[in-house]
Backbone as CSV, one residue per row, in Angstrom:
resi,resn,N_x,N_y,N_z,CA_x,CA_y,CA_z,C_x,C_y,C_z
1,UNK,-16.983,15.445,-8.505,-17.724,14.716,-9.529,-17.531,13.218,-9.306
2,UNK,-18.584,12.448,-9.385,-18.540,11.024,-9.126,-17.784,10.297,-10.233
3,UNK,-17.166,9.162,-9.845,-16.358,8.421,-10.791,-17.109,8.011,-12.031
4,UNK,-18.365,7.577,-11.862,-19.140,7.128,-13.019,-19.347,8.256,-14.013
5,UNK,-19.519,9.482,-13.513,-19.709,10.627,-14.396,-18.459,10.925,-15.216
6,UNK,-17.297,10.478,-14.716,-16.042,10.672,-15.432,-15.707,9.479,-16.329
7,UNK,-16.588,8.501,-16.348,-16.333,7.322,-17.149,-15.512,6.272,-16.438
8,UNK,-15.308,6.420,-15.099,-14.553,5.458,-14.320,-15.506,4.594,-13.510
9,UNK,-15.082,3.379,-13.116,-15.905,2.572,-12.226,-16.118,3.279,-10.891
10,UNK,-17.287,3.096,-10.301,-17.550,3.709,-9.008,-16.910,2.917,-7.864
11,UNK,-16.918,1.604,-7.975,-16.418,0.795,-6.879,-14.905,0.683,-6.980
12,UNK,-14.232,1.443,-6.163,-12.775,1.517,-6.218,-12.233,1.420,-4.801
13,UNK,-11.096,0.747,-4.651,-10.408,0.652,-3.368,-9.031,1.293,-3.507
14,UNK,-8.690,2.176,-2.582,-7.315,2.663,-2.481,-6.621,1.754,-1.481
15,UNK,-5.717,0.896,-1.965,-5.149,-0.140,-1.111,-3.988,0.345,-0.239
16,UNK,-3.606,1.621,-0.358,-2.539,2.152,0.501,-2.554,3.670,0.433
17,UNK,-2.916,4.293,1.535,-2.864,5.755,1.642,-2.571,6.112,3.084
18,UNK,-2.407,7.412,3.340,-2.104,7.902,4.681,-3.132,8.980,5.018
19,UNK,-4.310,8.549,5.427,-5.391,9.504,5.663,-5.047,10.491,6.770
20,UNK,-4.225,10.081,7.730,-3.877,10.975,8.830,-3.020,12.143,8.371
21,UNK,-2.489,12.077,7.162,-1.626,13.141,6.640,-2.329,14.042,5.619
22,UNK,-3.600,13.791,5.353,-4.321,14.590,4.363,-4.825,15.890,4.976
23,UNK,-4.730,16.975,4.201,-5.147,18.282,4.696,-6.652,18.369,4.890
24,UNK,-7.415,17.756,3.995,-8.868,17.832,4.035,-9.422,16.420,4.065
25,UNK,-9.487,15.859,5.268,-9.909,14.475,5.407,-11.353,14.278,4.960
26,UNK,-12.227,15.219,5.281,-13.636,15.082,4.893,-13.770,14.976,3.383
27,UNK,-13.019,15.785,2.652,-13.085,15.729,1.196,-12.566,14.392,0.687
28,UNK,-11.508,13.887,1.310,-10.955,12.598,0.887,-11.965,11.477,1.103
29,UNK,-12.634,11.492,2.240,-13.591,10.432,2.546,-14.892,10.596,1.780
30,UNK,-15.158,11.784,1.268,-16.345,11.986,0.437,-16.173,11.395,-0.957
31,UNK,-14.936,11.128,-1.347,-14.695,10.554,-2.673,-15.442,9.231,-2.793
32,UNK,-15.820,8.921,-4.017,-16.673,7.757,-4.247,-15.841,6.480,-4.302
33,UNK,-15.266,6.125,-3.160,-14.497,4.906,-3.034,-15.179,3.963,-2.048
34,UNK,-15.033,2.675,-2.299,-15.629,1.684,-1.415,-14.809,1.456,-0.162
35,UNK,-13.482,1.589,-0.263,-12.641,1.303,0.891,-11.320,2.048,0.781
36,UNK,-10.771,2.374,1.944,-9.476,3.029,2.070,-8.639,2.196,3.039
37,UNK,-7.451,1.795,2.644,-6.528,1.152,3.564,-5.504,2.206,3.956
38,UNK,-5.594,2.665,5.202,-4.790,3.792,5.664,-3.668,3.289,6.565
39,UNK,-2.460,3.792,6.318,-1.249,3.224,6.906,-0.634,4.201,7.892
40,UNK,-0.462,3.756,9.133,0.278,4.536,10.118,1.763,4.307,9.962
41,UNK,2.570,5.280,10.387,4.016,5.161,10.198,4.797,5.191,11.508
42,UNK,4.113,5.310,12.627,4.713,5.150,13.941,3.571,4.885,14.913
43,UNK,3.866,4.769,16.196,2.815,4.400,17.144,1.704,5.452,17.207
44,UNK,2.087,6.731,17.254,1.078,7.781,17.365,0.211,7.852,16.117
45,UNK,0.846,7.823,14.947,0.076,7.892,13.703,-0.729,6.609,13.473
46,UNK,-0.219,5.490,13.920,-0.976,4.252,13.811,-2.227,4.308,14.689
47,UNK,-2.095,4.848,15.890,-3.259,4.985,16.764,-4.292,5.927,16.150
48,UNK,-3.816,7.012,15.547,-4.730,7.940,14.889,-5.434,7.279,13.714
49,UNK,-4.721,6.433,13.003,-5.310,5.737,11.863,-6.355,4.731,12.321
50,UNK,-6.082,4.029,13.396,-7.078,3.109,13.949,-8.325,3.877,14.384
51,UNK,-8.136,5.058,14.972,-9.291,5.875,15.382,-10.127,6.273,14.173
52,UNK,-9.477,6.599,13.057,-10.212,6.908,11.831,-11.012,5.692,11.363
53,UNK,-10.402,4.531,11.442,-11.087,3.307,11.017,-12.280,2.991,11.911
54,UNK,-12.197,3.372,13.164,-13.325,3.154,14.066,-14.500,4.069,13.737
55,UNK,-14.200,5.226,13.145,-15.249,6.210,12.859,-15.907,6.012,11.505
56,UNK,-15.176,5.460,10.539,-15.723,5.301,9.191,-15.578,3.846,8.766
57,UNK,-16.673,3.157,8.469,-16.592,1.727,8.160,-15.856,1.411,6.870
58,UNK,-15.586,2.422,6.036,-14.830,2.179,4.812,-13.327,2.214,5.025
59,UNK,-12.896,2.661,6.197,-11.470,2.824,6.473,-10.953,1.624,7.258
60,UNK,-9.828,1.086,6.796,-9.137,-0.006,7.474,-7.712,0.450,7.759
61,UNK,-7.143,-0.047,8.842,-5.853,0.454,9.310,-4.740,-0.563,9.131
62,UNK,-3.544,-0.037,8.865,-2.291,-0.793,8.886,-1.399,-0.101,9.913
63,UNK,-0.777,-0.869,10.789,0.004,-0.255,11.866,1.440,-0.756,11.835
64,UNK,2.365,0.164,12.081,3.774,-0.209,12.083,4.666,1.003,12.137
65,UNK,5.951,0.754,11.941,6.973,1.787,12.013,7.670,1.882,10.658
66,UNK,7.613,3.063,10.069,8.209,3.274,8.752,9.711,3.001,8.811
67,UNK,10.284,2.426,7.748,11.714,2.105,7.787,12.627,3.299,7.991
68,UNK,12.186,4.498,7.651,13.033,5.670,7.885,13.063,6.076,9.354
69,UNK,12.331,5.336,10.190,12.399,5.522,11.642,12.650,4.189,12.326
70,UNK,13.331,3.282,11.634,13.432,1.899,12.075,14.048,1.738,13.455
71,UNK,15.025,2.566,13.823,15.698,2.386,15.106,14.765,2.627,16.288
72,UNK,13.633,3.291,16.049,12.672,3.503,17.138,12.009,2.206,17.578
73,UNK,12.210,1.124,16.844,11.680,-0.161,17.262,12.324,-0.607,18.575
74,UNK,13.486,-0.039,18.912,14.173,-0.370,20.154,13.694,0.463,21.332
75,UNK,12.798,1.424,21.080,12.223,2.256,22.139,11.060,1.491,22.763
76,UNK,11.143,1.133,24.045,10.085,0.317,24.648,8.695,0.941,24.549
77,UNK,8.590,2.262,24.698,7.263,2.879,24.646,6.708,2.866,23.226
78,UNK,7.568,3.093,22.235,7.135,3.045,20.837,6.657,1.633,20.483
79,UNK,7.441,0.671,20.872,7.096,-0.719,20.563,5.806,-1.139,21.262
80,UNK,5.662,-0.744,22.529,4.450,-1.094,23.269,3.223,-0.437,22.652
81,UNK,3.394,0.811,22.182,2.270,1.495,21.556,1.787,0.786,20.316
82,UNK,2.728,0.256,19.524,2.349,-0.495,18.334,1.748,-1.849,18.699
83,UNK,2.353,-2.533,19.650,1.868,-3.859,20.023,0.451,-3.803,20.575
84,UNK,0.084,-2.686,21.190,-1.266,-2.553,21.730,-2.329,-2.495,20.633
85,UNK,-1.911,-2.204,19.392,-2.853,-2.051,18.279,-2.962,-3.287,17.398
86,UNK,-2.039,-4.222,17.527,-1.913,-5.295,16.538,-3.174,-6.127,16.378
87,UNK,-3.867,-6.402,17.466,-5.031,-7.284,17.415,-6.348,-6.540,17.254
88,UNK,-6.274,-5.235,17.043,-7.503,-4.468,16.863,-8.240,-4.985,15.625
89,UNK,-9.559,-5.143,15.705,-10.293,-5.717,14.567,-10.280,-4.864,13.309
90,UNK,-9.977,-3.578,13.407,-9.912,-2.731,12.222,-8.515,-2.710,11.605
91,UNK,-7.566,-3.362,12.235,-6.205,-3.450,11.704,-6.123,-4.671,10.796
92,UNK,-5.786,-4.439,9.519,-5.807,-5.518,8.528,-4.422,-5.947,8.070
93,UNK,-3.377,-5.228,8.477,-2.017,-5.597,8.065,-1.012,-4.911,8.982
94,UNK,0.238,-5.345,8.865,1.342,-4.833,9.672,2.334,-4.131,8.751
95,UNK,2.721,-2.906,9.093,3.683,-2.153,8.294,3.328,-0.670,8.266
96,UNK,3.914,0.127,7.402,4.818,-0.387,6.424,6.222,-0.471,6.994
97,UNK,6.790,-1.628,6.882,8.173,-1.868,7.252,8.976,-1.988,5.962
98,UNK,10.292,-2.149,6.081,11.047,-2.333,4.849,12.423,-1.713,4.852
99,UNK,12.853,-1.312,3.637,14.244,-0.921,3.409,14.288,0.310,2.515
100,UNK,15.041,1.313,2.958,15.081,2.598,2.245,16.449,3.215,2.466
101,UNK,17.267,3.259,1.409,18.537,3.971,1.518,18.576,5.187,0.593
102,UNK,17.390,5.587,0.110,17.308,6.850,-0.631,17.653,8.008,0.300
103,UNK,17.145,7.905,1.535,17.510,8.849,2.585,18.539,8.179,3.486
104,UNK,19.273,8.969,4.232,20.291,8.420,5.126,19.820,8.410,6.573
105,UNK,18.506,8.274,6.772,17.962,8.349,8.135,18.296,7.120,8.963
106,UNK,18.342,5.946,8.327,18.556,4.692,9.040,19.448,3.783,8.205
107,UNK,20.148,2.875,8.871,20.964,1.896,8.155,20.087,0.719,7.723
108,UNK,20.548,0.007,6.701,19.831,-1.197,6.280,19.819,-2.245,7.389
109,UNK,20.851,-2.253,8.227,20.894,-3.205,9.344,19.798,-2.899,10.353
110,UNK,19.622,-1.626,10.700,18.545,-1.259,11.615,17.183,-1.565,11.002
111,UNK,17.061,-1.337,9.700,15.806,-1.624,9.029,15.516,-3.120,9.007
112,UNK,16.546,-3.953,8.904,16.324,-5.397,8.955,15.855,-5.819,10.354
113,UNK,16.407,-5.226,11.402,15.941,-5.545,12.758,14.461,-5.198,12.898
114,UNK,14.093,-4.040,12.401,12.688,-3.629,12.490,11.801,-4.529,11.636
115,UNK,12.287,-4.892,10.443,11.518,-5.815,9.593,11.252,-7.118,10.328
116,UNK,12.261,-7.667,10.979,12.100,-8.951,11.662,11.062,-8.857,12.775
117,UNK,11.014,-7.731,13.465,9.990,-7.534,14.487,8.600,-7.487,13.844
118,UNK,8.469,-6.725,12.769,7.178,-6.652,12.074,6.762,-8.020,11.535
119,UNK,7.719,-8.780,11.001,7.400,-10.105,10.487,6.915,-11.023,11.607
120,UNK,7.523,-10.896,12.779,7.069,-11.689,13.923,5.656,-11.297,14.325
121,UNK,5.360,-10.002,14.297,3.993,-9.552,14.589,3.010,-10.102,13.560
122,UNK,3.402,-10.076,12.296,2.527,-10.587,11.244,2.259,-12.073,11.446
123,UNK,3.292,-12.814,11.770,3.117,-14.246,11.974,2.217,-14.518,13.180
124,UNK,2.411,-13.750,14.254,1.637,-13.969,15.472,0.162,-13.619,15.298
125,UNK,-0.113,-12.592,14.502,-1.501,-12.136,14.337,-2.194,-12.766,13.140
126,UNK,-1.420,-13.362,12.234,-2.001,-13.884,11.006,-2.352,-12.806,10.005
127,UNK,-1.780,-11.615,10.178,-2.041,-10.497,9.274,-0.851,-10.309,8.335
128,UNK,-1.092,-9.832,7.105,-0.001,-9.707,6.136,0.900,-8.511,6.411
129,UNK,2.050,-8.521,5.736,3.029,-7.439,5.832,2.889,-6.474,4.651
130,UNK,3.105,-5.201,4.925,3.206,-4.180,3.879,4.660,-3.733,3.832
131,UNK,5.303,-3.934,2.671,6.746,-3.712,2.546,7.042,-2.485,1.702
132,UNK,7.777,-1.546,2.295,8.265,-0.342,1.622,9.705,-0.590,1.187
133,UNK,10.025,-0.285,-0.070,11.402,-0.399,-0.560,11.696,0.807,-1.441
134,UNK,12.799,1.498,-1.143,13.235,2.592,-1.996,14.745,2.625,-2.046
135,UNK,15.279,2.463,-3.244,16.729,2.497,-3.442,17.222,3.919,-3.660
136,UNK,18.477,4.162,-3.275,19.101,5.420,-3.656,19.254,5.454,-5.173
137,UNK,19.353,6.644,-5.733,19.436,6.797,-7.179,20.560,5.940,-7.754
138,UNK,20.210,5.065,-8.701,21.199,4.229,-9.351,21.632,3.012,-8.565
139,UNK,21.068,2.816,-7.357,21.482,1.697,-6.512,20.438,0.597,-6.444
140,UNK,20.808,-0.492,-5.781,19.882,-1.605,-5.604,20.028,-2.276,-4.246
141,UNK,20.776,-1.658,-3.325,21.037,-2.291,-2.032,19.762,-2.501,-1.226
142,UNK,18.872,-1.531,-1.232,17.631,-1.675,-0.470,16.771,-2.798,-1.048
143,UNK,16.675,-2.862,-2.364,15.894,-3.925,-2.994,16.498,-5.294,-2.693
144,UNK,17.818,-5.387,-2.719,18.467,-6.661,-2.416,18.211,-7.052,-0.961
145,UNK,18.322,-6.095,-0.041,18.056,-6.381,1.370,16.603,-6.832,1.556
146,UNK,15.698,-6.217,0.827,14.297,-6.599,0.915,14.078,-8.012,0.393
147,UNK,14.710,-8.332,-0.726,14.578,-9.676,-1.280,15.094,-10.719,-0.295
148,UNK,16.219,-10.447,0.341,16.756,-11.371,1.331,15.809,-11.520,2.512
149,UNK,15.193,-10.437,2.942,14.271,-10.486,4.072,13.016,-11.291,3.732
150,UNK,12.499,-11.103,2.528,11.310,-11.865,2.121,11.647,-13.347,2.027
151,UNK,12.810,-13.678,1.480,13.233,-15.080,1.405,13.296,-15.710,2.795
152,UNK,13.684,-14.917,3.787,13.871,-15.423,5.141,12.575,-15.449,5.943
153,UNK,11.467,-15.115,5.292,10.185,-15.031,6.011,9.138,-15.876,5.303
154,UNK,9.377,-17.170,5.154,8.408,-18.005,4.445,7.094,-18.109,5.205
155,UNK,6.021,-18.188,4.447,4.714,-18.393,5.057,4.019,-17.140,5.535
156,UNK,4.688,-15.991,5.460,4.061,-14.725,5.843,3.652,-13.994,4.572
157,UNK,2.355,-13.770,4.356,1.938,-13.059,3.143,2.318,-11.591,3.208
158,UNK,2.436,-10.969,2.029,2.807,-9.565,2.017,2.533,-8.914,0.682
159,UNK,2.794,-7.617,0.648,2.647,-6.832,-0.575,3.877,-5.961,-0.748
160,UNK,4.373,-5.907,-1.980,5.439,-4.979,-2.342,4.769,-3.655,-2.666
161,UNK,4.643,-2.808,-1.654,3.941,-1.526,-1.778,4.736,-0.567,-2.652
162,UNK,4.028,0.199,-3.506,4.653,1.187,-4.379,5.880,0.590,-5.069
163,UNK,5.653,-0.500,-5.765,6.765,-1.278,-6.316,7.607,-0.424,-7.257
164,UNK,8.939,-0.557,-7.106,9.862,0.286,-7.862,10.484,-0.341,-9.085
165,UNK,10.312,-1.673,-9.288,10.785,-2.267,-10.522,11.945,-3.228,-10.421
166,UNK,12.432,-3.551,-9.208,13.559,-4.462,-9.067,13.196,-5.862,-9.556
167,UNK,13.961,-6.380,-10.523,13.707,-7.727,-11.028,13.920,-8.780,-9.944
168,UNK,14.987,-8.621,-9.155,15.250,-9.591,-8.089,14.107,-9.623,-7.084
169,UNK,13.673,-8.444,-6.636,12.612,-8.393,-5.636,11.296,-8.907,-6.197
170,UNK,11.011,-8.601,-7.462,9.786,-9.108,-8.075,9.805,-10.626,-8.121
171,UNK,10.917,-11.196,-8.530,11.014,-12.656,-8.612,10.803,-13.298,-7.250
172,UNK,11.444,-12.749,-6.237,11.320,-13.296,-4.887,9.900,-13.114,-4.361
173,UNK,9.333,-11.925,-4.583,7.983,-11.663,-4.098,6.953,-12.577,-4.737
174,UNK,7.015,-12.737,-6.041,6.049,-13.600,-6.719,6.233,-15.060,-6.311
175,UNK,7.477,-15.479,-6.104,7.722,-16.851,-5.660,7.122,-17.101,-4.282
176,UNK,7.044,-16.059,-3.475,6.459,-16.166,-2.136,4.954,-15.903,-2.134
177,UNK,4.360,-15.732,-3.331,2.927,-15.448,-3.472,2.544,-14.097,-2.895
178,UNK,3.476,-13.151,-2.909,3.165,-11.803,-2.468,2.433,-11.046,-3.577
179,UNK,1.753,-9.991,-3.162,1.116,-9.092,-4.111,2.097,-7.985,-4.491
180,UNK,1.811,-7.331,-5.608,2.658,-6.245,-6.113,1.751,-5.055,-6.376
181,UNK,2.025,-3.942,-5.706,1.149,-2.774,-5.778,1.840,-1.627,-6.504
182,UNK,1.092,-0.980,-7.394,1.622,0.126,-8.177,0.946,1.428,-7.770
183,UNK,1.763,2.492,-7.711,1.291,3.808,-7.278,1.420,4.815,-8.405
184,UNK,1.257,6.088,-8.087,1.196,7.143,-9.093,2.433,7.281,-9.955
185,UNK,3.596,6.850,-9.447,4.812,6.953,-10.259,4.740,6.082,-11.506
186,UNK,3.819,5.129,-11.550,3.622,4.324,-12.764,3.225,5.198,-13.948
187,UNK,2.586,6.330,-13.669,2.072,7.198,-14.728,3.097,8.202,-15.236
188,UNK,4.276,8.281,-14.617,5.235,9.317,-14.956,5.942,8.986,-16.279
189,UNK,6.285,10.010,-17.022,6.941,9.826,-18.319,8.227,9.027,-18.189
190,UNK,8.933,9.202,-17.082,10.223,8.540,-16.877,10.093,7.081,-16.469
191,UNK,8.865,6.586,-16.306,8.658,5.254,-15.730,8.387,4.178,-16.778
192,UNK,8.982,4.296,-17.958,8.719,3.323,-19.030,9.093,1.907,-18.602
193,UNK,10.222,1.756,-17.931,10.623,0.412,-17.523,9.670,-0.147,-16.464
194,UNK,9.226,0.697,-15.543,8.278,0.235,-14.523,6.985,-0.237,-15.177
195,UNK,6.562,0.456,-16.212,5.350,0.012,-16.921,5.578,-1.337,-17.601
196,UNK,6.781,-1.568,-18.110,7.089,-2.879,-18.689,6.967,-3.972,-17.630
197,UNK,7.467,-3.694,-16.427,7.361,-4.653,-15.332,5.900,-4.883,-14.964
198,UNK,5.133,-3.807,-14.893,3.723,-3.911,-14.511,2.932,-4.760,-15.493
199,UNK,3.382,-4.802,-16.731,2.668,-5.569,-17.745,2.803,-7.072,-17.535
200,UNK,3.806,-7.509,-16.776,4.031,-8.946,-16.655,3.716,-9.524,-15.273
201,UNK,3.206,-8.713,-14.369,2.762,-9.240,-13.077,1.442,-9.987,-13.287
202,UNK,1.302,-11.191,-12.759,0.044,-11.919,-12.944,-1.164,-11.151,-12.414
203,UNK,-2.290,-11.281,-13.089,-3.515,-10.589,-12.673,-3.829,-10.825,-11.202
204,UNK,-3.634,-12.047,-10.738,-4.020,-12.421,-9.379,-3.122,-11.816,-8.315
205,UNK,-2.018,-11.171,-8.717,-1.076,-10.593,-7.756,-1.091,-9.066,-7.759
206,UNK,-1.942,-8.439,-8.544,-1.920,-6.987,-8.739,-2.715,-6.240,-7.690
207,UNK,-2.147,-5.119,-7.234,-2.878,-4.125,-6.448,-2.545,-2.744,-6.998
208,UNK,-3.389,-1.769,-6.652,-3.145,-0.386,-7.057,-3.409,0.502,-5.845
209,UNK,-2.688,1.611,-5.753,-2.742,2.465,-4.568,-2.440,3.902,-4.957
210,UNK,-2.663,4.815,-4.001,-2.221,6.197,-4.217,-0.975,6.557,-3.424
211,UNK,-0.825,6.002,-2.207,0.174,6.481,-1.244,-0.100,7.936,-0.869
212,UNK,-1.347,8.379,-1.047,-1.735,9.762,-0.728,-1.341,10.103,0.712
213,UNK,-0.823,11.338,0.901,-0.816,12.491,0.000,0.419,12.586,-0.900
214,UNK,1.162,11.486,-1.048,2.387,11.489,-1.838,2.122,10.940,-3.244
215,UNK,3.076,11.167,-4.154,3.119,10.509,-5.468,1.838,10.684,-6.288
216,UNK,1.363,11.898,-6.384,0.161,12.128,-7.200,0.418,11.722,-8.643
217,UNK,-0.536,11.021,-9.250,-0.349,10.564,-10.629,-0.579,11.686,-11.635
218,UNK,-0.069,11.500,-12.851,-0.458,12.347,-13.975,-1.968,12.163,-14.166
219,UNK,-2.770,13.207,-14.283,-2.434,14.591,-14.622,-2.302,15.518,-13.412
220,UNK,-2.113,14.968,-12.212,-2.052,15.785,-11.003,-0.654,15.804,-10.383
221,UNK,0.350,15.374,-11.139,1.695,15.313,-10.576,2.106,16.677,-10.034
222,UNK,2.701,16.662,-8.842,3.117,17.897,-8.187,2.113,18.410,-7.183
223,UNK,0.883,17.888,-7.220,-0.132,18.251,-6.245,-0.098,17.260,-5.084
224,UNK,-0.810,17.596,-4.007,-0.975,16.643,-2.912,-1.990,15.590,-3.355
225,UNK,-1.585,14.363,-3.287,-2.391,13.265,-3.797,-3.643,13.051,-2.946
226,UNK,-4.638,12.439,-3.543,-5.871,12.106,-2.831,-6.357,10.730,-3.282
227,UNK,-7.061,10.007,-2.414,-7.440,8.624,-2.737,-8.215,8.463,-4.031
228,UNK,-9.084,9.393,-4.384,-9.885,9.237,-5.599,-9.022,9.135,-6.849
229,UNK,-7.803,9.662,-6.795,-6.935,9.641,-7.977,-6.302,8.285,-8.219
230,UNK,-6.620,7.296,-7.394,-6.170,5.934,-7.665,-6.647,5.467,-9.035
231,UNK,-7.741,6.038,-9.516,-8.276,5.640,-10.824,-7.304,5.962,-11.953
232,UNK,-6.539,7.048,-11.828,-5.587,7.410,-12.883,-4.488,6.355,-13.010
233,UNK,-3.992,5.890,-11.872,-2.972,4.838,-11.913,-3.560,3.539,-12.439
234,UNK,-4.760,3.220,-12.012,-5.415,2.003,-12.510,-5.626,2.068,-14.016
235,UNK,-5.922,3.260,-14.531,-6.117,3.422,-15.967,-4.829,3.109,-16.734
236,UNK,-3.704,3.645,-16.255,-2.423,3.371,-16.910,-2.064,1.896,-16.781
237,UNK,-2.323,1.322,-15.627,-2.050,-0.094,-15.439,-2.847,-0.934,-16.437
238,UNK,-4.107,-0.576,-16.641,-4.923,-1.292,-17.626,-4.336,-1.140,-19.031
239,UNK,-3.921,0.069,-19.369,-3.382,0.315,-20.717,-2.136,-0.514,-20.984
240,UNK,-1.212,-0.570,-20.019,0.028,-1.310,-20.267,-0.225,-2.806,-20.312
241,UNK,-1.354,-3.243,-19.783,-1.682,-4.661,-19.799,-2.632,-5.020,-20.942
242,UNK,-2.918,-4.019,-21.801,-3.734,-4.270,-22.973,-5.169,-4.580,-22.682
243,UNK,-5.716,-3.963,-21.641,-7.113,-4.180,-21.297,-7.749,-2.847,-20.948
244,UNK,-8.998,-2.883,-20.518,-9.706,-1.658,-20.150,-9.766,-1.522,-18.635
245,UNK,-9.939,-0.296,-18.180,-10.111,-0.068,-16.752,-11.355,-0.781,-16.248
246,UNK,-12.424,-0.761,-17.036,-13.661,-1.429,-16.622,-13.442,-2.922,-16.412
247,UNK,-12.559,-3.523,-17.207,-12.284,-4.950,-17.059,-11.315,-5.230,-15.919
248,UNK,-10.320,-4.336,-15.721,-9.291,-4.583,-14.713,-9.734,-4.226,-13.303
249,UNK,-10.527,-3.173,-13.165,-10.858,-2.676,-11.834,-11.508,-3.716,-10.923
250,UNK,-12.457,-4.517,-11.395,-13.021,-5.535,-10.498,-11.970,-6.516,-9.982
251,UNK,-10.983,-6.858,-10.813,-9.911,-7.747,-10.372,-9.050,-7.071,-9.310
252,UNK,-8.713,-5.791,-9.507,-7.910,-5.072,-8.525,-8.609,-5.014,-7.173
253,UNK,-9.890,-4.717,-7.195,-10.629,-4.627,-5.941,-10.789,-5.996,-5.286
254,UNK,-11.025,-7.031,-6.085,-11.120,-8.377,-5.527,-9.799,-8.791,-4.886
255,UNK,-8.684,-8.432,-5.536,-7.376,-8.739,-4.955,-7.175,-8.022,-3.635
256,UNK,-7.550,-6.729,-3.576,-7.400,-5.971,-2.335,-8.238,-6.581,-1.223
257,UNK,-9.464,-6.972,-1.556,-10.327,-7.581,-0.542,-9.761,-8.915,-0.071
258,UNK,-9.193,-9.695,-0.988,-8.628,-10.982,-0.601,-7.376,-10.795,0.255
259,UNK,-6.496,-9.878,-0.160,-5.237,-9.693,0.563,-5.477,-9.178,1.974
260,UNK,-6.311,-8.146,2.094,-6.556,-7.526,3.400,-7.723,-8.166,4.148
261,UNK,-8.384,-9.140,3.532,-9.547,-9.810,4.132,-10.635,-8.795,4.468
262,UNK,-10.914,-7.945,3.519,-11.972,-6.960,3.688,-13.323,-7.602,3.399
263,UNK,-14.372,-7.157,4.061,-15.699,-7.700,3.772,-16.175,-7.262,2.396
264,UNK,-17.125,-7.992,1.865,-17.727,-7.594,0.597,-18.408,-6.240,0.760
265,UNK,-18.450,-5.430,-0.304,-19.084,-4.113,-0.200,-20.587,-4.257,-0.032
266,UNK,-21.237,-3.257,0.585,-22.698,-3.305,0.664,-23.309,-3.195,-0.720
267,UNK,-24.446,-3.800,-0.882,-25.164,-3.700,-2.150,-25.696,-2.283,-2.299
268,UNK,-25.371,-1.650,-3.438,-25.786,-0.272,-3.647,-27.165,-0.228,-4.302
269,UNK,-27.921,0.764,-3.944,-29.253,0.926,-4.506,-29.181,1.247,-5.990
270,UNK,-30.081,0.662,-6.753,-30.172,0.972,-8.181,-31.437,1.745,-8.492
271,UNK,-32.041,2.331,-7.459,-33.305,3.037,-7.632,-33.117,4.415,-8.211
272,UNK,-31.837,4.919,-8.191,-31.560,6.271,-8.692,-31.798,7.333,-7.657
273,UNK,-32.165,6.938,-6.438,-32.406,7.921,-5.387,-31.104,8.320,-4.732
């Protein structure tokens, strides 16, 4: 069912998803969205994402190495595979890089080395960074490491993808003119504090995403996420900010287009055909 039929705006952008990981890609791309920013997480998946972007003009690619595989940045073939994609015209950002100690796959030190490489790529290409941050339960070490890394990277634009609520990281990110993106976890009952944070991010810095196929929003929590469900997160974001989805959505899409330097959408026919 089309977004307008559900009372949602039709022109919607999913500013962060993983199309290469979706079970039914055709169904995902059939959703009534204007653009999909699809993120690769290693050289092979980044290449696959670029190939998707070459086939569908609504798809744009982000290439990089996920922080949970950060040590692979020292593998010459992995690094060369990513570097070969950086200047591709369908690649709009570098990442997702960052810091994650929720899992014990990589150390924060290895993740900082990988971040510095991604930041150098971003600076060289003039493309922004996509930053992943996830703290272990009850901790803040990953967020602190991320804040230190952003402070050490002046002049490189970026987005705090799937923002988790760290006050320190938010302060540092906003001071650096970074964007702040909210995902499906914003809609969860346990996320009251995150919603409080979302209410105070400036309009000009807001993005919304699905992170599909992960983090499906309420009312689909527990299912495999899909890009069209970005509207549910946008709806909650509008509510916590005391506005309507119809009023907020154009700002969210304009921000996504500005951050990723996406072209304006084609003019849609109003003939009803």
